[in-house]
N, C-alpha and C positions, 0 to 999 in steps of 0.2 A: 204648884203650891198646894200641898195636900191637906190644907185645913180650911175651914169655912170662916169667912169674915163678913159681917153684915153692917159694919160701920166704917167710917172713913179713917184714913191713916191719922188725920189730925185728932179725931175723937180719941183714939187709943193713946196717942202721944200725950195728950193733955191729961190723961189719967195715969201716966207713968208706965204704960204698957208698951213693951218693945215688940212689934210685930215681926213676922218672918221677913217681910219686905224691908223693914228698917235694919234688921240684922244683916241681910244680904248687902244692902247699900253700904253699910258701915264697913263690911269686909272688903268689898271691891274698891272702896275709896281709901282704905287704909286709915280709917278713923274709928273712934270709939262709938259703941252703940248709943251711949247716953248723949253724945254730942249730936248724933243724927236725930234721936228722939226729941231732944230739946229744940233743935231747929224746926222740926215738923210741928211741934207744939206751938212755937212762936210764929210760924208761918214763913220763916226765912228759908226753909227747905220744903220742897214738895216731892212726893213720890206718886206720880200719876199711874194708878194701877186699878183700873176698873175691875170689879169683882168677877165680871163675866169674861175677861180676857184670860183664858185658861193657860195659854202657852207663853205668858209674859215673863220675861226676866226683869225683875224690878230695877229701876234706876232712879237716881235722885237729881234734883235741879236746885241749885242754891249757890250763893257766893262762896261758902266754905267748902264746896265740893269742886271737883274738876269741871271746867267749862264744857257744856254739852253743845251738840250740833243737831239741829233738826233739818230734815230734807223733805221738801214738798214734792209729792207726786200727784197723779190724778189726770183725768182726761179733760178735753174741752169738746165743744159742739162740733169742732172741725177735725179732731184728731184723736187717735189712740183707742184701745179696747182693753178688756180685762187682762188678756195675756201680756200685752205690752206693759201695763202697769205692774203686773207681778214680776216681770223681768226687771223693771226699775226698782221694785222693792228688794229683789235679790241683790242688786248692786248696792242699795242703801245698807243692807245688812253686812255685805262683804267688806265695804269700805268704812264701816264704823259709825253710821248715823245712829244717834242715841234715841231719837224719836222720828216718826214720819207723820206727815199730814196728808190725808186724802182730800184733795181739793177738786175732785171731779164735779163737773157741772152739767153733764148730759149723759144720756143712756140710762141703763138700769143701775141707778146709784146704790140701791140696796145690795145688789149682787157684787158690784165692785168693792163696796165697803166691807162686806162680809168676807170676800176672798182675801182682801188685804189683811184684815184682822186675823183671819185663820192662819195665814202664812207668816205673820209678823211676830217676832219675839221681843220687839220693842214697842213702847206705847204708841198708839195711833190717835191722832187728833183730827178734828174736822171743823169746818165752818158751817154749822147747820143751816145758815141762811140760804145756802145754795140749793139745798133740797127743799127748803120751805118755799122758795120762789118757784122752783120747778113744779111743785104741787099746786101752788096758787095761780101760776101762769102770769099774773100781774101783781105788782106790789100792792095795788089797791085792794086785792082780794085776800091779803094776809090777815089772819085773825090770831088772837091770843091762843085760842084753842088749837089751831094748826101748829103754832110754834111749839107749844108744850107737847103735842102729840109726836112731832118729829124728834124733839129732844129725848123723849122717853124711849122711842123706838131705837135711836142710835145708842143710847145708854145701855139698853138691853142687848144690843149687838156686841158691846164690848169697847166702845170708844172711850179712851182714857182721859181726853181733855177736849173741851169745846172752846172754840174762839167765839166769844159773844161780844158784839159791839154795843154794849149797854151804856157806855159813858159819853156817847155822842148825843147830846141833848138838842132838842128843837131850838133852844135859845142860842146855840152856837152857829146856826145856819148863816146869819149875817157875817160872821167872821170869815167864812169861806170866800166871800167876795173880795177880800183884801189880798188874796193869794194869786200867784202867777199860774199855778197848775190846779187849783181847786182841790177836789177829793180824788185821791189815787187808790184808795182802798176799795176793793170790790164790795166788801161787806158794808163799809162806810157809805159808799155811794148809794147802795140799795136802801140803807136806813134813811139817808137824806131824802131819797125819792119818796119813800113812804111818808115821812113827816111833812114834806112839802105838799104832796098831792092831797093828803087827807087832813092836813092842818091839825095833826095830832102829835103827841109826844112819842118818843122812841118806845116801841112796844116792849123791847127787852129790858128797858129801865122800869117800865110800868109793872111788869110781872116778874121782876127780879127775884122776889121771895119765893115764888112758885118754881122758878128755875132752880133755885138753891135746894128746894125739896127733892127735885129729881136728882141733882148732883149728889146729895147726901145719901140717897138710897143706893146708888151704884158706885159711890166713890169716884165720880167723874170730877177731875180738876177743872177749874175755870181758867182759861187764858183770856184775860180781859183785853179785848182787841182795841187797837188804835185806829179807829175809823178816820181820824184826822191826822194821820202821820204825814209828814212832809214828803212829797214826791220829787222835790228838787231843792237845791241848796238855798234858793231864794226864800223858800217857805219854812226853812228849818227853825225850830224853837220859837214859833210864832204864838200869838195869843190863842189861836184855835187849838193847836196841839197841846199847849199847857192847860187850857181850860178843861179839855177832855181828861188829861192826866189827873187833874185834881179830883174829878168825879170818880175816876177809877180807884183812887185812894179811899174814897168814901164807900164804894162798893166792896172793896177788899175787907173793910171792917165788918160790913154786913154779912159777907160770906163766912168770915171767921166765927161770927156768932152762931152759925149753923154747922160749924166744924167742916166747912168746905174749903179745900185747898185752892190756892190762887197763885197765878203768875201774871205779870203785866207785860203786854206787848208794847214795843217801842219802835222808834224810827229806824229805817226810812233813809232819806238823803240828808246828811248832816256834814257840814265842813269839819275837818279834823279838829280844829280849835274849839268846837262847840260840843264835842263828844263827852268830855269829862263832865261838863255841867249837866248834860242830859242824864248821865248815869246818876249823878249825885242828887238831882232834883227828884228823880223817880224814887230813890231810897227814902227821901224826906217825905214826899207826898203820899207814897204808897207803903210806908211803914216797913220797909226792907223786904217786901215780897219779892221773889225772884223776878229779874228783868229779862225778858226774852226779846231780842232785837233782830230786826231785818237789816243786816249789814252792821252798822250804817254805811251806806255808799258815800264815799268822800268826794266824788266827782260826778257830774252829770254827763260827761262825754266819754264814758268808757264802753260804749256800745260794742258788743262782741267780746269784751273783756271785763264785764261787770262782776264776774266772780273774783277778780283781782281788786277792783275798787271797793267791793264789799268786804273782802278779807282784810284789807288794810284797816278799814273802819272797825271791823269786828275785833281785831287784835286790841285796838285802843279801847273799845267798849268793854271787852272782857277784863282788861287790865284795871279799869276803873269801876268794875262792879257788875257788869252784865253776867248773868248765869247761864244763858243759852243763846247761841247764834242760830238764826234761821239762814240756811245757806241761800245764796244767790248763784245762779248759773250764768254761763257766758251767753245764754239765750235770753236773759232778762231784758225786758222791753222789746224783744224781737219776735218771740214765738214760744211754743210749747217745748220744754226741754225733752230731748231724746235720752237714750240710755247713757251715751257718752257724756252728755252735758251733766247728767246727774252725778256720774263718777267724778268729773272734774270739779263740780261744785262742792261735793262733799269733801274731797281731799283738800281743796283750798281752805275750807273753813275748819277742818280738823287741824290744819297747820296753824291757822290763826288762833284757835282755842288753845292749842298746845303751847304756842309761843307765849301767850299771856300767863298760862299756868306755870311755866318755867320761871317767868319774871316774878311771879307772885310767890314762888317757893312752895307751891302746893305739893302735898305728900306724893312721892313717887313720880312726879312729873319729869324730872331731868334724867332719870336712870337710863332710859332708852337712848338718850343723846350720848351719854357716856359710853354705853355699849357700842353705839355706832362709831364713835371715835376709835375705840379699841379695834373694831373690825376693819376700819379703814387703814389704820396704821399697820395692821397685820396682813393686809391685802386679802382679807377674807371676803371675796366678792359675794358669795352666796349669803353670808350673814348680813352684808349690807343691804342686799335686796330684801331679805326677810324683815329687817328692822324698819324699812322705809314705810311711809304712809301708803304708797302704792307700789307694792313689790313687782307687779307685772310690768308697770311702766318703767321702773328702774332697770329691770332686766332687759326690756326691749331696747332702751336707749343704749345700754352698754353693748348689747349684742348687734347693734346696727353696724359697728365697725369691727368688733372682735367676737364673732358668734361661736367659735370653736370652744369645746369644753376645756381645752388646754389653757385658755386665757382666763378661766375662772380661778386659777391659782397663780396667774402671772403677777409679777411685782411692778406692774405699770398698767396704764389704760391708754387709749388711743389719743388722749390729749397731749401727754408728755412723752410717751414712748419709753423705751428702756433706759435711755441715757439722761433724761431730764426730769425724772420723777423725784420730787422734793422729799417724799417719804423715804425712798430708797437711799438717797444721798444722806439724809438725816440718820438712818439706821447705820450706814457705813461709818459715819462720824462717831456714833456711839460705840462702835466696835474698835475705833481707833484706826480705821483703814483710810488709805488715801483716796480722795475723790478723783 
């Protein structure tokens, strides 16, 4: 981006100025620049693009755009290092993650974050509370000054969006007692611990205006976190979740007053029949700000296969209005994802997002499906591999039984063989030949 920008995307859009980022997003989405600018001005589209992330390729998040997919990476106190996380990042970029979040909680967090931002061409998000706690050591040591210091430091590094759990108020703590699983959000649980132990209001809520000042200086978008998201079907769409969502809507309006871009984080574990309502109530309460959902997972018993339970819910969520899906891997609920888990999780959710986009008739969504049909009917195996979400896996599965190059032009696969291929029989019928 060879020009200097010292205001937010929303600031320029509200003044009728089309930035290079807006122009780029319009071009890759196949939409008009004015439509994108209008969406950014209204808050229904965000372009997370910290002015300090120099190698960023702009992307947009919003219902009128193609559904995006976020991938979470980052270490834990028990596993991983910078090199491992950079390998995960490479996989994220290779398989089409639209954003990544660094959720590291231990080690040299500055070094990990800086390395990820330096090597990432997509926006990088964080949950600043993790570094805040690491510096404070105990939640009772957290101060407003420390929060703002960490936020400013991360903004200077180039973080393009913060997950801030500012909508979980002290008044909502009693609502948690009605739940089967309490609080499952790490940021939400830490906020609850702070409020309970110090008998004080959520500090992110108290200093929200100062947080907005930092975001406005660096054009950091806010991902208003769902600290009370349901962690099981029993707790879905309960009073705690909806109470927080209402506050997030109020905070959205306050952010827009400062020209700060906002998206809203959503559930979580939700039965399939409740997903549409969750998407619609967010649009109503949060003024059509983009909805960024974790799943939703439509079953609690998918352990080992939760990338599937999440992709099912993600398809339904995107169809009814979610703008970005946060991937879930098969390691969800079980451990820290490895490189293969990241790959499988991204592909599953790219499929979910694409399926919704096709159903919604979004610009350019179905063209690759038509191209794949043509390649299949023409027995163009290499083209089929190329067009798939995971070309390497498609080729690997084909080559398990027919690895020789000669079979890349064969008019059959190992499923049907040369005599029972429906495509071949159909082609023969078209030529008027006897089967």
